[in-house]
C-alpha positions in Angstrom: 118.1 125.9 24.4 118.0 123.7 21.2 120.8 123.5 18.8 120.2 125.2 15.3 120.1 122.7 12.2 123.6 123.6 11.4 124.6 122.8 15.0 123.4 119.7 15.3 124.7 118.7 11.5 128.3 119.5 12.9 127.5 117.6 16.2 126.5 114.5 14.0 129.5 115.2 11.9 132.0 115.4 14.9 130.1 112.2 16.3 130.7 110.0 13.2 134.2 111.3 12.9 134.9 110.3 16.4 133.2 107.0 15.8 135.5 106.3 12.5 138.7 107.3 14.4 138.5 105.6 17.9 135.7 103.5 18.1 136.5 102.1 21.4 136.9 105.4 22.9 133.5 106.6 21.3 131.7 103.8 23.2 133.3 104.3 26.4 132.4 108.0 26.4 129.0 107.5 25.4 128.5 104.9 28.0 129.8 107.1 30.7 127.8 109.0 33.2 129.1 112.6 33.8 126.4 113.6 35.9 127.1 115.0 39.1 126.4 113.3 42.3 123.4 114.3 44.1 123.8 117.0 46.4 121.2 114.9 49.0 123.5 112.2 49.0 126.4 114.7 50.2 124.4 116.0 52.8 123.3 112.6 54.3 127.0 111.9 54.5 128.0 115.1 56.1 124.7 114.7 58.5 125.5 111.1 59.4 129.2 112.5 59.9 128.1 115.1 62.7 125.9 112.5 64.3 128.8 110.2 64.8 131.1 112.7 66.4 128.1 113.5 68.7 127.9 109.8 69.3 131.6 109.5 69.8 131.6 112.4 72.3 128.4 111.3 74.2 130.0 108.0 74.5 133.1 109.5 76.2 130.6 111.0 78.7 128.3 108.0 79.3 130.3 105.2 81.2 128.0 102.5 79.1 130.6 99.8 78.6 130.2 95.9 77.6 133.4 93.9 78.4 135.4 97.4 79.1 134.4 98.4 75.6 132.6 101.6 75.2 129.6 100.6 72.9 128.4 104.1 72.4 131.7 105.7 71.3 132.5 102.4 69.0 129.0 103.2 67.6 129.7 106.6 66.9 132.7 105.9 65.4 131.3 103.6 62.9 128.6 106.0 62.1 131.2 109.0 61.4 133.4 106.7 59.5 130.3 105.6 57.2 129.3 109.6 56.7 132.7 110.3 55.9 133.1 107.6 53.1 129.4 108.3 52.0 130.4 112.0 51.5 134.2 111.2 49.8 133.0 108.8 47.5 130.0 111.4 46.3 133.1 113.9 45.8 135.8 111.8 44.4 133.4 110.0 41.8 131.8 113.1 40.3 135.4 114.5 39.9 136.6 111.1 38.6 134.5 110.9 35.8 134.3 114.5 34.7 138.3 114.3 34.6 138.5 111.1 32.7 136.1 112.2 30.1 137.9 115.5 29.8 141.3 113.8 29.7 140.4 111.2 27.1 139.3 113.9 24.6 142.1 115.7 25.4 144.2 112.6 24.7 142.6 111.3 21.5 142.7 114.6 19.7 146.5 115.0 20.9 147.3 111.4 19.9 146.1 112.2 16.4 147.7 115.6 16.0 151.1 113.9 17.4 150.7 111.0 15.0 150.2 113.6 12.1 153.0 115.8 12.9 155.2 112.7 13.3 154.5 111.3 10.3 154.8 114.8 8.3 158.5 115.0 10.0 159.2 111.2 8.6 158.2 112.5 5.4 160.1 115.4 5.1 163.3 113.4 6.7 162.8 110.6 3.9 162.3 113.2 1.4 165.5 115.1 2.2 167.7 112.0 1.9 
């Protein structure tokens, strides 16, 4: 649903104010990708993990060893580990980007209002004396 002209003007005004107040933060937020990681990648990670567990159990059942090292079980563990890494990296990457964006936006507005309140208190104290 497109924005109305009034909403678009307000958004442009807010964006200009953000660039004027904190250009470094504005360029950081503009360049950040806050898109959620793909569901397909997460499903691939879960499938790899399940396949790794299956290979690990199969390696215990089948006595295929090279220099007394169960090859199939080690391979299963590696596949399981890669699947867990893939799944966890997609989960944490999406949450981290969204949380950082929200935290930075909140900090910027909190910082400016806090600075304004501190300046106001300082002026009041200075005027009282």
